[in-house]
N, C-alpha and C positions, 0 to 999 in steps of 0.2 A: 236697202240702199247702200251703195258703195261710197267710200269716203276717201278723198285725197288728204293726206296728213296736213298740208299747209296750202291753202288756196287764196293767196292775196290778190283776188281779181279786182280789187279796188284799193287805191291808196288814198284813204280818207283824209290824210293830212294835206294832200295837194289836189284832191278831186280828180285823180287820174283813174282811168279804167285800164287795167293791165291784162295782157294776153300772154299765154305760155308760148314762146317762140323758140324754135330750134336755132342753135348757133352754127348749123351746117351751112356752108356756102352752097347755094343751089346748083352750081356747075360742078360740084365735087362728085366724084364717082366712088369715094371711100365707102367701104362696107361697114365701118365701125359705127355703132350707135352714137349719135351726137348727144350732147347735153342740151338742155333747154333752160331758158331763163324768163322770168316775168318782165315784160317790156311794155312801155306805153306806146301805142300804135295809132292814136287818133289825135286830131286837133280839137280844141274846145269847140262846143257847139256854136258859139258866137264869133268864131275866128274870122269868118268871111265878112260879117257885118261890121266889125269894129276896126277893120283894116282899111286905110285910105285907098290903097291900090288893090282893087278887087282881083284884077288879072294876076298880079304877083301872088296874092294870098291864095288864089285858087291853084296856082302852080305848086306852091309849097304844100298845100293840103293834099293835092293829088299825089305828090311824091311821098308824103307821109303815109297815106292810106294804102297806096300800092306797095309800099315797102320795097323800093328798088333793090334788086338782088346784088347790084354792084357796090352798094354802099354798106359799110359796117355799122353795127349798132354804136351808140355813144352813151356814155355815163355822165350824169351830172356830178361834177367834181365836189359840189357842196353837200348833196344829199345821197348820192349813190344810185338814184333812180336811173333805170336804163330806158332809153328810147330806141325804137326800131332803127332810126337813122337821124341824121342831123336835122332834117326837115321837121320831124316830129318834135324835136327839142326846140327848134325855133318857134313853132306855132304855139308851144306851151310856155314861151317866155324864158327859156333856158339858153344861156349863151356860154357859160363856163363849163365846157364839155370836154371829155376825153374820149377819142375814138378807140374802138376795139382794134386789136392787132390781128394779123393772120397767122394761123398755124399751118406750117408747110409739111407735106409728105413728100419725101425725096426717094428716088429710085436707088436700088443697090448699086447701079452703075456709078453714081456719084461717089459713093463710099469707096468703090474700087479705085476710082481716079485719085482720090485723096490719099489712099493707102499706097498707091504706086508712085505718087509724086508728093513728097512731104512739103515741097516749097510751093505747091499749087495755091494760088490765091482764089478764094471763093468769091467770084464776081457775080454781079447781077445777071449777066448773060448765062452763067452756069446754073444759077438758081432757076431762071426762067426755063432753061432747057430740061433740067432733071427734076424739078420740084413742082408740086401742084398745091395751091392753097385748099385746105379742107374745111377748116372751121374758123369762126371768129372767136377771139379770146378776150376776156375782160381785162381792162387796164389795171396796172398796179398803182399804189399810192392814193387810193380813194380814202375818204374819212373812215376812221376806225368805227366798226359797228355798222357800216353801211355798204356791205359787199353786194354784188349782184345776187339776186335771190333765185335759186335753182327751182325748177319744176320738172314734171314728167313730160317728155315729148309726146304729143298725141295728135290724132287726126280731128280737125275741127271744121271740116268743110264737106260738101256733098258732091257726089258724081253728077254730071249733067243729066237731065231727065231722060234723054234718049239712051244714054249708056246704062242708066239704072234699069230702064224698061227692058233693055236687051238681056239683062241678067235673069229676068223673069223670076224674081224671088218673092214677089208679092203681087196681089191682084189690085192693090190700092195705088195705082200709078196715075190717077187723073191729076190735072194741074193743081187743083185745090189741095189735094193730099200731099203732093210733092212740095208745094210752097209751105205747108204746115210743118213738114219734116225739116225743111231747110231752116225755118224760123226757130224751131225747137232745138235744132242742132247748135245754132249760133247763140241763141239767147236763153236757152233752157238751163237747168241746173248743171253745175260742173260736177260730174259723177262718173269718173273713169271706169270704163268697161273694156274688155278685150276678148278676143277669140283665141283660146288655147295659149294664153300667155304672150300673144304677139303684141305688136305696137298698139297701144290703147286708143280708144275713141273718146272724145270729150264727154259724150253721154250715149245712151242707147239710140237716140234719134240720129246721131252722126253715124253710128254703126248701120242703122237701118237704111239711111240714104246712101250708103256705100255697099249695099247689097247683102248685109249680114242679117240673118233672122235673129230676133231678140232672144229666142229660146236657146240659142247657141252661145250666148254671152255670159261671161263671168265677171265678178269684180276684179279690177286690175290689181295685180301684185307685182312689184318689180323684183325680179329674181337676180341674184348676183352670184 
């Protein structure tokens, strides 16, 4: 059995279920490996039933669960717990939040412009033209001893059944077997595995439902 050094998949103090989420902005084309952090990404089970406005509550829960890519994660200023976005914080009763900032990657053309013109003012227009946001970064000034907790980025979802069938990697592609793989991928043990040291999968079932034969897998080790 492979082991992840620290796997805080549940925050027992607050009853939160945490997931390892990348801090890469989905629209980023950066080739650098992103970092990842444990984040709360679900509303409480009784969220819809205890809210007076069911329509609004459903809207909030939907935006929390889907994890809108345009919204940054937020940190609880009191505890340091990270939520996927502000909607997840709201439905968990957290209002004192600090949004994460954007890290920008700027082209060499901007550096050349600045070098050639020392009086050049770095305006919002220049940033938008020459820079691209690549990752979300944790805020400063959180309580001592409560930083965002890092984890290993990993694949924790499955290919659609038709795409997996097209890979022809297994003869067990009936609907029942596929559903079983998906459930074990999402809810099974957190047990990082990888193929030749590549990006890890949450467990062997996540690898299998992405077309990887289990015999080819190894325990994941992060090389630096």
